[in-house]
MARKOL-79032 format. One record per residue (C-alpha): x, y, z; residue number from 0. Coordinates in Angstrom, 1 decimal. Each point is the difference from the previous one (the first is absolute). Example, Ala and Ser with C-alpha at 12.3 -4.5 7.8 and 13.67 -1.06 7.14 Angstrom:
REM residues 2
<x 12.3, y -4.5, z 7.8, n 0>
<x 1.4, y 3.4, z -0.7, n 1>
This chain:
REM residues 479
<x -8.5, y -21.6, z -11.7, n 0>
<x -1.3, y 3.5, z -0.6, n 1>
<x 1.6, y 3.4, z -0.3, n 2>
<x -1.5, y 2.8, z 2.0, n 3>
<x -0.3, y 3.1, z -2.2, n 4>
<x -0.3, y 3.6, z 1.1, n 5>
<x -0.5, y 2.9, z -2.4, n 6>
<x 1.5, y 3.1, z 1.6, n 7>
<x -0.1, y 3.6, z -1.2, n 8>
<x 2.3, y 2.8, z 1.0, n 9>
<x -2.5, y 2.9, z -0.4, n 10>
<x 2.1, y 3.1, z 0.5, n 11>
<x -0.2, y 2.7, z -2.8, n 12>
<x -1.8, y 2.9, z 1.5, n 13>
<x 1.4, y 2.6, z -2.4, n 14>
<x -1.3, y -1.3, z -3.4, n 15>
<x -3.8, y 0.3, z -0.3, n 16>
<x -0.1, y -2.4, z -3.0, n 17>
<x 1.3, y -2.7, z 2.3, n 18>
<x -3.3, y 0.0, z 1.9, n 19>
<x -1.7, y -1.8, z -2.9, n 20>
<x 2.8, y -2.6, z 0.0, n 21>
<x -0.7, y -0.7, z 3.7, n 22>
<x -3.7, y -0.4, z -0.9, n 23>
<x 0.7, y -2.3, z -3.0, n 24>
<x 2.1, y -2.3, z 2.0, n 25>
<x -2.4, y -0.2, z 2.9, n 26>
<x -3.0, y -0.5, z -2.3, n 27>
<x 1.8, y -2.6, z -2.1, n 28>
<x 1.0, y -2.0, z 3.0, n 29>
<x -3.5, y 0.0, z 1.2, n 30>
<x -1.2, y -1.1, z -3.4, n 31>
<x 2.1, y -3.1, z 0.3, n 32>
<x -1.1, y -0.8, z 3.5, n 33>
<x 3.3, y 1.0, z 1.5, n 34>
<x 0.4, y 1.8, z 3.4, n 35>
<x 3.1, y 2.0, z -0.6, n 36>
<x 2.2, y 1.6, z 2.8, n 37>
<x 0.3, y 3.7, z -0.7, n 38>
<x 2.9, y 1.7, z 1.9, n 39>
<x -1.1, y 3.6, z 0.2, n 40>
<x 2.0, y 3.2, z 0.7, n 41>
<x -1.8, y 2.4, z 2.4, n 42>
<x 0.6, y 3.0, z -2.3, n 43>
<x -1.6, y -1.9, z -2.9, n 44>
<x -3.2, y -0.5, z 2.0, n 45>
<x 0.0, y 3.8, z 0.7, n 46>
<x 0.7, y 0.8, z -3.6, n 47>
<x -2.9, y -2.2, z -1.2, n 48>
<x -2.3, y 1.7, z 2.4, n 49>
<x 1.1, y 3.4, z -1.1, n 50>
<x -0.4, y -0.9, z -3.7, n 51>
<x -3.6, y -1.3, z 0.8, n 52>
<x 0.9, y -3.6, z -1.0, n 53>
<x -2.3, y -1.8, z 2.3, n 54>
<x -0.5, y -2.5, z -2.8, n 55>
<x 3.7, y -1.0, z 0.2, n 56>
<x -0.1, y -0.2, z 3.8, n 57>
<x -3.2, y -2.2, z -0.2, n 58>
<x 1.7, y -2.4, z -2.5, n 59>
<x 3.1, y -0.2, z 2.2, n 60>
<x -2.0, y -0.6, z 3.2, n 61>
<x -1.6, y -3.2, z -1.5, n 62>
<x 3.5, y -1.6, z 0.4, n 63>
<x 2.3, y -0.6, z 3.0, n 64>
<x 1.8, y 3.2, z 1.0, n 65>
<x 3.6, y 0.1, z 1.1, n 66>
<x 2.2, y 3.0, z 0.8, n 67>
<x 2.8, y 1.6, z -2.1, n 68>
<x 1.2, y 2.8, z 2.2, n 69>
<x -1.5, y 3.5, z 0.3, n 70>
<x 2.1, y 1.9, z -2.6, n 71>
<x 2.0, y -2.7, z -1.7, n 72>
<x 3.0, y 1.6, z -1.7, n 73>
<x -0.4, y 3.6, z 1.1, n 74>
<x 3.2, y 0.7, z 2.1, n 75>
<x 1.0, y -0.9, z 2.5, n 76>
<x -0.6, y -3.7, z -0.6, n 77>
<x -0.3, y -2.6, z 2.7, n 78>
<x 3.6, y -1.2, z -0.4, n 79>
<x 1.4, y 3.5, z 0.2, n 80>
<x -2.1, y 0.8, z 3.1, n 81>
<x 1.1, y -3.1, z 1.8, n 82>
<x 3.7, y 0.6, z -0.8, n 83>
<x -0.2, y 2.9, z 2.5, n 84>
<x -1.7, y -2.1, z 2.7, n 85>
<x 0.6, y -2.6, z 2.6, n 86>
<x -2.4, y -2.9, z 0.6, n 87>
<x -2.8, y 1.5, z 2.2, n 88>
<x 0.1, y 3.6, z -1.5, n 89>
<x -0.1, y -1.6, z -3.4, n 90>
<x -3.2, y -1.8, z 0.8, n 91>
<x -1.4, y 3.2, z 1.4, n 92>
<x 1.0, y 2.0, z -3.1, n 93>
<x -1.8, y -2.6, z -2.2, n 94>
<x -3.1, y 0.0, z 2.2, n 95>
<x -0.1, y 3.8, z -0.2, n 96>
<x 0.5, y 0.1, z -3.7, n 97>
<x -2.4, y -2.8, z -0.9, n 98>
<x -3.0, y 0.2, z 2.3, n 99>
<x -1.8, y 2.6, z -2.2, n 100>
<x 0.5, y -2.1, z -3.1, n 101>
<x -1.3, y -3.2, z 1.6, n 102>
<x -3.0, y 1.8, z 1.4, n 103>
<x -0.9, y 1.6, z -3.4, n 104>
<x 0.3, y -3.3, z -1.8, n 105>
<x -2.1, y -1.8, z 2.6, n 106>
<x -2.7, y 2.7, z 0.1, n 107>
<x -0.1, y 0.5, z -3.8, n 108>
<x 0.0, y -3.7, z -1.0, n 109>
<x -1.8, y -1.5, z 3.0, n 110>
<x 2.7, y -2.4, z 1.0, n 111>
<x 2.9, y -0.1, z 2.4, n 112>
<x 3.1, y -0.9, z -2.2, n 113>
<x 0.9, y -3.7, z 0.0, n 114>
<x 3.6, y 0.5, z -1.0, n 115>
<x 2.7, y 2.6, z -0.8, n 116>
<x 2.2, y 0.4, z -3.0, n 117>
<x 3.2, y 2.0, z -0.1, n 118>
<x 0.3, y 2.9, z -2.4, n 119>
<x 2.7, y -1.0, z -2.5, n 120>
<x 2.9, y -1.3, z 2.0, n 121>
<x -0.7, y 2.3, z 2.9, n 122>
<x -0.7, y -1.6, z 3.3, n 123>
<x 1.6, y -1.0, z 3.3, n 124>
<x -0.5, y -2.4, z 2.9, n 125>
<x -1.7, y 2.7, z 2.0, n 126>
<x -2.7, y 0.2, z -2.6, n 127>
<x -0.8, y -3.7, z 0.5, n 128>
<x -0.1, y 0.5, z 3.7, n 129>
<x -2.2, y 3.0, z -0.2, n 130>
<x -2.5, y -1.7, z -2.4, n 131>
<x -0.2, y -3.1, z 2.2, n 132>
<x -0.9, y 2.4, z 2.9, n 133>
<x -2.7, y 1.5, z -2.2, n 134>
<x -1.4, y -3.5, z -0.8, n 135>
<x 1.2, y 0.0, z -3.5, n 136>
<x 1.8, y -3.3, z 0.3, n 137>
<x 1.3, y -0.8, z -3.5, n 138>
<x 3.0, y 1.3, z -1.9, n 139>
<x -1.0, y -0.9, z -3.5, n 140>
<x 3.0, y 0.9, z -2.2, n 141>
<x 3.0, y -1.0, z 2.0, n 142>
<x 3.4, y -0.2, z -1.7, n 143>
<x 0.7, y -3.2, z 2.0, n 144>
<x -1.3, y -3.5, z 0.1, n 145>
<x 1.1, y -3.0, z 2.1, n 146>
<x -1.6, y -2.6, z -2.4, n 147>
<x -1.4, y 0.5, z -3.4, n 148>
<x -3.8, y 0.6, z 0.1, n 149>
<x -0.2, y -0.2, z 3.8, n 150>
<x -0.7, y 2.8, z 2.5, n 151>
<x 2.3, y 0.7, z 2.9, n 152>
<x -0.1, y 2.2, z 3.1, n 153>
<x 2.2, y 3.2, z 0.3, n 154>
<x -0.5, y 2.6, z 2.7, n 155>
<x -3.2, y -1.7, z 1.0, n 156>
<x -1.4, y 0.5, z -3.5, n 157>
<x -1.0, y -2.7, z -2.4, n 158>
<x 2.3, y 0.7, z -2.9, n 159>
<x -0.7, y -0.8, z -3.7, n 160>
<x 1.8, y 0.6, z -3.3, n 161>
<x -1.3, y 1.3, z -3.3, n 162>
<x 0.8, y -2.4, z -2.8, n 163>
<x -1.2, y 1.1, z -3.5, n 164>
<x -1.3, y 3.3, z -1.4, n 165>
<x -2.4, y 0.9, z -2.7, n 166>
<x 2.4, y 2.9, z -0.5, n 167>
<x 2.7, y -2.4, z -1.4, n 168>
<x -2.1, y -0.4, z -3.1, n 169>
<x -0.7, y 3.6, z -1.0, n 170>
<x 2.7, y 0.0, z -2.6, n 171>
<x -0.5, y -3.5, z -1.3, n 172>
<x -1.4, y 0.0, z -3.6, n 173>
<x -3.8, y -0.6, z 0.1, n 174>
<x 0.4, y -3.0, z -2.2, n 175>
<x 2.1, y -1.7, z 2.7, n 176>
<x -1.3, y 1.6, z 3.2, n 177>
<x -2.8, y -2.4, z 1.1, n 178>
<x 1.9, y -3.2, z -0.8, n 179>
<x 3.1, y 1.2, z 1.9, n 180>
<x -2.1, y 1.0, z 3.0, n 181>
<x -1.6, y -3.5, z 0.1, n 182>
<x 3.2, y -1.8, z -0.4, n 183>
<x 1.7, y 2.0, z 2.6, n 184>
<x -2.8, y -0.5, z 2.4, n 185>
<x -0.1, y -3.7, z -0.5, n 186>
<x 3.7, y -0.2, z 0.7, n 187>
<x -0.5, y 2.0, z 3.1, n 188>
<x -2.7, y -2.3, z 1.2, n 189>
<x 2.3, y -3.0, z -0.4, n 190>
<x 2.6, y 1.7, z 2.1, n 191>
<x -2.4, y 0.9, z 2.8, n 192>
<x -2.1, y -3.1, z 0.2, n 193>
<x -1.9, y -0.1, z 3.3, n 194>
<x 1.1, y 3.6, z 0.7, n 195>
<x -1.2, y 3.5, z -1.0, n 196>
<x 0.5, y 2.3, z -2.8, n 197>
<x -0.6, y 3.7, z -0.1, n 198>
<x -0.6, y 1.6, z -3.4, n 199>
<x 0.1, y 3.8, z 0.2, n 200>
<x -0.2, y 3.1, z -2.1, n 201>
<x -0.1, y 3.8, z 0.3, n 202>
<x -3.5, y 0.7, z -1.3, n 203>
<x 1.0, y 3.5, z -1.2, n 204>
<x 2.6, y -1.5, z -2.4, n 205>
<x -2.8, y -1.3, z -2.1, n 206>
<x -0.3, y 3.5, z -1.3, n 207>
<x 3.2, y 1.8, z 0.9, n 208>
<x 3.3, y -0.3, z -2.0, n 209>
<x 2.1, y 0.6, z 3.2, n 210>
<x -0.4, y -0.1, z 3.7, n 211>
<x -1.6, y 3.2, z 1.5, n 212>
<x 2.7, y 0.3, z 2.7, n 213>
<x 2.9, y -0.4, z -2.3, n 214>
<x -1.3, y 3.0, z -1.9, n 215>
<x 0.0, y 2.1, z 3.2, n 216>
<x 2.2, y -1.4, z 2.7, n 217>
<x 2.9, y -1.7, z -1.9, n 218>
<x 3.3, y -0.1, z 1.9, n 219>
<x -1.4, y 1.6, z 3.1, n 220>
<x -1.4, y 3.1, z -1.7, n 221>
<x -2.8, y 1.7, z 2.0, n 222>
<x -1.6, y 2.8, z -2.1, n 223>
<x -2.9, y 2.1, z 1.3, n 224>
<x -3.4, y -1.7, z -0.4, n 225>
<x -1.0, y 2.6, z -2.6, n 226>
<x 2.8, y -1.2, z -2.2, n 227>
<x -1.0, y -3.7, z 0.1, n 228>
<x -0.7, y -1.4, z -3.5, n 229>
<x -2.3, y -2.9, z -0.9, n 230>
<x 1.6, y -3.0, z -1.6, n 231>
<x 0.1, y -0.2, z -3.8, n 232>
<x -2.7, y -2.1, z -1.6, n 233>
<x 0.0, y -3.1, z -2.2, n 234>
<x -1.7, y 0.2, z -3.4, n 235>
<x -3.6, y -1.2, z 0.2, n 236>
<x 0.6, y -2.9, z -2.5, n 237>
<x 2.8, y -1.3, z 2.4, n 238>
<x -2.3, y 0.3, z 3.0, n 239>
<x -2.7, y -2.0, z -1.9, n 240>
<x 2.5, y -2.7, z -0.9, n 241>
<x 1.2, y -0.4, z 3.6, n 242>
<x -3.6, y -0.1, z 1.3, n 243>
<x -0.9, y -2.7, z -2.5, n 244>
<x 2.9, y -2.3, z 0.9, n 245>
<x -0.3, y 0.5, z 3.7, n 246>
<x -3.7, y -0.7, z -0.2, n 247>
<x 0.7, y -3.2, z -1.9, n 248>
<x 2.7, y -1.0, z 2.4, n 249>
<x -2.4, y 0.4, z 3.0, n 250>
<x -2.7, y -2.0, z -1.8, n 251>
<x 2.6, y -2.8, z -0.6, n 252>
<x 1.6, y 0.0, z 3.5, n 253>
<x -3.2, y -0.4, z 2.0, n 254>
<x -0.7, y -3.3, z -2.0, n 255>
<x 3.4, y -1.5, z 1.0, n 256>
<x -0.8, y -3.1, z 2.2, n 257>
<x 3.2, y 0.3, z 2.0, n 258>
<x -0.7, y 3.7, z 1.0, n 259>
<x -1.9, y 1.0, z 3.1, n 260>
<x -0.9, y 3.6, z 0.4, n 261>
<x 0.6, y 1.6, z 3.4, n 262>
<x 0.6, y 3.3, z 1.7, n 263>
<x 2.3, y 1.4, z 2.6, n 264>
<x -2.6, y -0.2, z 2.7, n 265>
<x -0.8, y -3.6, z -0.8, n 266>
<x 3.7, y -0.9, z -0.1, n 267>
<x 0.6, y 1.6, z 3.4, n 268>
<x -3.0, y -1.8, z 1.5, n 269>
<x 1.8, y -3.2, z -1.0, n 270>
<x 3.3, y 0.9, z 1.6, n 271>
<x -1.0, y 2.1, z 2.9, n 272>
<x 1.9, y -1.1, z 3.1, n 273>
<x -2.1, y -1.1, z 3.0, n 274>
<x 0.2, y 2.2, z 3.0, n 275>
<x 1.0, y -0.4, z 2.7, n 276>
<x 2.5, y -2.7, z -0.8, n 277>
<x 1.8, y -2.0, z 2.8, n 278>
<x 3.0, y -2.3, z -0.1, n 279>
<x 0.5, y -2.8, z 2.5, n 280>
<x 3.1, y -0.3, z 2.1, n 281>
<x 0.8, y -3.2, z -1.7, n 282>
<x 0.0, y 1.8, z -3.4, n 283>
<x 2.2, y 2.7, z 1.6, n 284>
<x 2.6, y -2.5, z 1.0, n 285>
<x 0.0, y -1.5, z -3.5, n 286>
<x 0.4, y 3.5, z -1.4, n 287>
<x 3.0, y 0.6, z 2.3, n 288>
<x 1.8, y -2.9, z -1.7, n 289>
<x -0.5, y 1.6, z -3.5, n 290>
<x 0.3, y 3.7, z 0.6, n 291>
<x 3.7, y 0.0, z -0.7, n 292>
<x -1.1, y 0.1, z -3.7, n 293>
<x -1.1, y 3.7, z 0.0, n 294>
<x -3.1, y -0.2, z -2.2, n 295>
<x -3.8, y -0.7, z 0.2, n 296>
<x -0.6, y -3.4, z 1.6, n 297>
<x -2.7, y -2.6, z -0.5, n 298>
<x -2.2, y -0.7, z 3.1, n 299>
<x -3.0, y -2.4, z 0.0, n 300>
<x -0.7, y 0.6, z -3.7, n 301>
<x 0.4, y 3.8, z 0.1, n 302>
<x 3.1, y 2.3, z 0.1, n 303>
<x 1.3, y 2.5, z 2.5, n 304>
<x 1.9, y 3.0, z -1.2, n 305>
<x 3.2, y 0.8, z 1.7, n 306>
<x -1.8, y 2.9, z 1.8, n 307>
<x -2.7, y -2.4, z 1.2, n 308>
<x 2.7, y -2.4, z 1.2, n 309>
<x 1.6, y 2.8, z 2.0, n 310>
<x -3.3, y 0.9, z 1.6, n 311>
<x -0.6, y -3.6, z 1.1, n 312>
<x 3.5, y -0.4, z 1.4, n 313>
<x 0.1, y 3.1, z 2.0, n 314>
<x -3.5, y -0.7, z 1.5, n 315>
<x 0.9, y -3.6, z 1.0, n 316>
<x 3.3, y 1.3, z 1.5, n 317>
<x -1.7, y 2.7, z 1.8, n 318>
<x -2.4, y -2.5, z 1.7, n 319>
<x 2.9, y -2.3, z 0.7, n 320>
<x 2.0, y 2.9, z 1.6, n 321>
<x -3.0, y 1.1, z 2.2, n 322>
<x -1.5, y -3.3, z 1.0, n 323>
<x 2.8, y -2.6, z -0.6, n 324>
<x -2.2, y -2.0, z -2.2, n 325>
<x -1.1, y 0.0, z -3.6, n 326>
<x -3.5, y 0.8, z -1.0, n 327>
<x -2.2, y -2.6, z -1.8, n 328>
<x -0.4, y 2.3, z -3.0, n 329>
<x 0.7, y 3.7, z -1.0, n 330>
<x -1.7, y 2.3, z -2.5, n 331>
<x 1.7, y 0.7, z -3.3, n 332>
<x 0.3, y 3.8, z -0.3, n 333>
<x 0.2, y 1.4, z -3.5, n 334>
<x 2.9, y 2.3, z 0.5, n 335>
<x 1.6, y 2.3, z -2.6, n 336>
<x 3.8, y -0.3, z -0.5, n 337>
<x 2.6, y 2.1, z 1.7, n 338>
<x -0.4, y 3.7, z -0.5, n 339>
<x 3.7, y 0.6, z -0.7, n 340>
<x 2.9, y -2.2, z -1.0, n 341>
<x 1.1, y -2.1, z 3.0, n 342>
<x 3.7, y -0.3, z 1.2, n 343>
<x 1.8, y -3.1, z -1.1, n 344>
<x 3.1, y 0.1, z 2.3, n 345>
<x 0.0, y -1.8, z 3.3, n 346>
<x 2.5, y 1.4, z 2.5, n 347>
<x 0.4, y -3.0, z 2.2, n 348>
<x -1.0, y -3.6, z -0.1, n 349>
<x -2.5, y -0.5, z 2.9, n 350>
<x -2.6, y 1.9, z 1.9, n 351>
<x -0.8, y -0.7, z 3.7, n 352>
<x -3.4, y -1.5, z 0.6, n 353>
<x -1.1, y 3.0, z 2.0, n 354>
<x 0.8, y 2.5, z -2.8, n 355>
<x -1.5, y -2.3, z -2.6, n 356>
<x -3.3, y -0.5, z 1.7, n 357>
<x -0.2, y 3.7, z 0.6, n 358>
<x 0.4, y 0.5, z -3.7, n 359>
<x -2.7, y -2.6, z -0.7, n 360>
<x -2.5, y 2.1, z 2.0, n 361>
<x 1.0, y 3.1, z -1.8, n 362>
<x -0.2, y -1.6, z -3.5, n 363>
<x -3.4, y -1.4, z 0.7, n 364>
<x -1.3, y 3.4, z 1.2, n 365>
<x 1.4, y 1.7, z -3.2, n 366>
<x -1.8, y -2.5, z -2.2, n 367>
<x -3.3, y 0.7, z 1.8, n 368>
<x 0.4, y 3.8, z 0.0, n 369>
<x 1.3, y 0.5, z -3.5, n 370>
<x -1.3, y -3.0, z -1.9, n 371>
<x 3.6, y -0.3, z -1.4, n 372>
<x 2.9, y -2.3, z 0.5, n 373>
<x 2.5, y 2.1, z 2.0, n 374>
<x 2.9, y 1.1, z -2.1, n 375>
<x 2.4, y -0.5, z 2.9, n 376>
<x -0.2, y -1.6, z 3.4, n 377>
<x 2.1, y 1.3, z 2.9, n 378>
<x 1.7, y -2.9, z 2.0, n 379>
<x 2.1, y 1.4, z 2.8, n 380>
<x 2.3, y 2.5, z -1.6, n 381>
<x -0.4, y -1.0, z -3.6, n 382>
<x -2.7, y 0.0, z -2.7, n 383>
<x -0.7, y -3.0, z -2.2, n 384>
<x -2.2, y -0.4, z -3.1, n 385>
<x -3.3, y -1.8, z 0.2, n 386>
<x 1.2, y -3.1, z -1.8, n 387>
<x 3.0, y -0.4, z 2.3, n 388>
<x -2.4, y 0.4, z 2.9, n 389>
<x -2.5, y -2.6, z -1.5, n 390>
<x 2.7, y -2.5, z -0.6, n 391>
<x 1.2, y 0.4, z 3.7, n 392>
<x -3.6, y -0.5, z 1.2, n 393>
<x -0.2, y -3.2, z -2.1, n 394>
<x 3.1, y -1.3, z 1.9, n 395>
<x -1.7, y 0.9, z 3.3, n 396>
<x -3.1, y -1.9, z -0.9, n 397>
<x 1.9, y -3.1, z -1.2, n 398>
<x 2.0, y 0.0, z 3.3, n 399>
<x -3.3, y 0.3, z 2.0, n 400>
<x -1.7, y -2.8, z -2.1, n 401>
<x 2.9, y -2.4, z 0.8, n 402>
<x 0.8, y 1.0, z 3.6, n 403>
<x -3.0, y 1.9, z 1.4, n 404>
<x 2.6, y 2.5, z 1.3, n 405>
<x 1.3, y 3.4, z -1.1, n 406>
<x 3.7, y 0.4, z -0.8, n 407>
<x 2.2, y 2.5, z 1.8, n 408>
<x 0.8, y 1.8, z -3.3, n 409>
<x -1.2, y 0.1, z -3.6, n 410>
<x 2.3, y -0.2, z -3.0, n 411>
<x -0.2, y 2.8, z -2.5, n 412>
<x 1.1, y -0.3, z -3.6, n 413>
<x 0.3, y 2.2, z -3.0, n 414>
<x -2.7, y -0.9, z -2.6, n 415>
<x -1.6, y 1.6, z -3.0, n 416>
<x -2.7, y 2.5, z 1.0, n 417>
<x -1.9, y -0.3, z -3.3, n 418>
<x -1.9, y -3.1, z -0.9, n 419>
<x 1.2, y -2.3, z -2.9, n 420>
<x -2.6, y 1.4, z -2.4, n 421>
<x 1.6, y 3.5, z 0.3, n 422>
<x 3.0, y -1.4, z -1.8, n 423>
<x -2.0, y -1.5, z -2.9, n 424>
<x 0.7, y 2.0, z -3.2, n 425>
<x -3.5, y 1.5, z -0.2, n 426>
<x 0.4, y 1.7, z 3.4, n 427>
<x 3.7, y 0.5, z 0.0, n 428>
<x 0.1, y 1.6, z -3.5, n 429>
<x -3.2, y 2.0, z 0.3, n 430>
<x 0.4, y 3.6, z -1.0, n 431>
<x -1.8, y 3.3, z -0.6, n 432>
<x 2.5, y 1.8, z -2.1, n 433>
<x -0.7, y -0.1, z -3.7, n 434>
<x -3.1, y -2.1, z 0.5, n 435>
<x -2.8, y 2.5, z -0.5, n 436>
<x -0.1, y 3.0, z -2.4, n 437>
<x -1.5, y 2.1, z 2.8, n 438>
<x 2.9, y -0.2, z 2.4, n 439>
<x 2.7, y 2.6, z -0.1, n 440>
<x 3.0, y -1.5, z -1.7, n 441>
<x 2.1, y 0.2, z 3.1, n 442>
<x -2.6, y -1.5, z 2.3, n 443>
<x 1.2, y -3.2, z 1.7, n 444>
<x -2.3, y -0.3, z 3.0, n 445>
<x 2.6, y -1.9, z 2.1, n 446>
<x -1.9, y 0.5, z 3.2, n 447>
<x -3.3, y -1.2, z -1.5, n 448>
<x 1.8, y -3.0, z -1.3, n 449>
<x 1.5, y -0.8, z 3.4, n 450>
<x -3.5, y 0.0, z 1.6, n 451>
<x -1.2, y -2.4, z -2.7, n 452>
<x 2.9, y -2.3, z 0.8, n 453>
<x -0.6, y 0.3, z 3.7, n 454>
<x -3.5, y -1.2, z -0.5, n 455>
<x 1.2, y -3.3, z -1.4, n 456>
<x -0.3, y -1.0, z 3.6, n 457>
<x -3.8, y -0.2, z -0.7, n 458>
<x 0.3, y -2.1, z -3.2, n 459>
<x -1.6, y -3.5, z -0.2, n 460>
<x -2.1, y -2.0, z -2.4, n 461>
<x -3.8, y 0.3, z 0.1, n 462>
<x -2.0, y -3.1, z 0.7, n 463>
<x -3.7, y -0.3, z -1.0, n 464>
<x -2.3, y 0.1, z 3.0, n 465>
<x -1.8, y -3.1, z -1.0, n 466>
<x 3.3, y -2.0, z 0.1, n 467>
<x 0.9, y 1.5, z 3.4, n 468>
<x -3.5, y -0.9, z 1.4, n 469>
<x 0.2, y -3.5, z -1.4, n 470>
<x 3.4, y -0.6, z 1.6, n 471>
<x -0.9, y 1.5, z 3.3, n 472>
<x -3.2, y -2.0, z 0.1, n 473>
<x 1.9, y -3.2, z -0.7, n 474>
<x 2.5, y 0.9, z 2.7, n 475>
<x -2.8, y 0.4, z 2.6, n 476>
<x -2.0, y -3.0, z -1.2, n 477>
<x -3.0, y 2.0, z -1.1, n 478>
């Protein structure tokens, strides 16, 4: 088994001119060792390099894979703060408006459309993932979440990856111990991520700076005028040379490890990209109807469907059944986002008439098509129910049809959880902004931003390599 290794850089310090040389050193050193690194670039850094005449730095960076690290990074207001004032759709629009210039500047200056996006510090929101997927930046590369160690997963229609180990962790290790500690830690990580991926990252500027540039200027939400911004303090030259020597030796060592296979975000996405369009047979829908009471992603023919995809399938089958009194042979799997607001959880009465229910089916199917989201509530007669309650009711309808080839006079409605099982895992349930990043104002909680992240657990599912899906599908069709 091999471990897929990505080297990823958070290239962000646009205030400290001395950091430009650190960016160039890292890019050049990676190239020297035959490594294609993934450089997550802030839009303002590209503009600052141009203004300082550092075309040599831009050229060195452009020889690697380019990803995106926001337009202004920590300069207030941050992504999490912006989104705390927004709903779902206007949050996406705010992100698009704020980030289009940065993405364009990065692409034009470095000659590549970004392959991935990286959150600034701990600042992000589900609307960022949605906006980036709409802009064909389909990878979230430093997620705080993981379903399984060393394995990607899907969140808000974005392939989601974690960072694992940082060069930064070894800045303060004594030089006599640094290289050996890095090697030992890396080998341990490989054994824990066998047949998975590892992302090793750094902030290139920290090779030469003694503190983060943004902590110097924007700590605890401060927002001084630009003329008062200060460059980060610098390390002694002897310390920089020692770090360079050990990091260079580590790279020389790591590329020789037989169990390590170098890759990039773009290559990894090509291996996991979902085929489109995807269809699901009516037989698979009926099988899904038996399992959907467990509110989570579900395995189907060697792949998985997220709860949002399951909802899209059920309402489409039910809409055809309501209109034509038959089930289709197959339906498309729509990649919906989760509900835009928190759904209701109370059910006022136990059953809905068939007429009211089928009318609600048509409405829900139309909402999915128009908005690209799971509806946050579905009106059935005189009450509103959440999408999971509605999906569970459709599953009962389909199971009744499968056994009797008839439609019941009424449909039972039950109170059920409206967030998937994964939302209650500690990593999602306990996720916080307050106290997690030195840039946030001390009082910032971001409760609305957090709610939207939890709502998008409707879109969570494991990622399956395309080669495995193709092999399974070919086997199923006898090809």
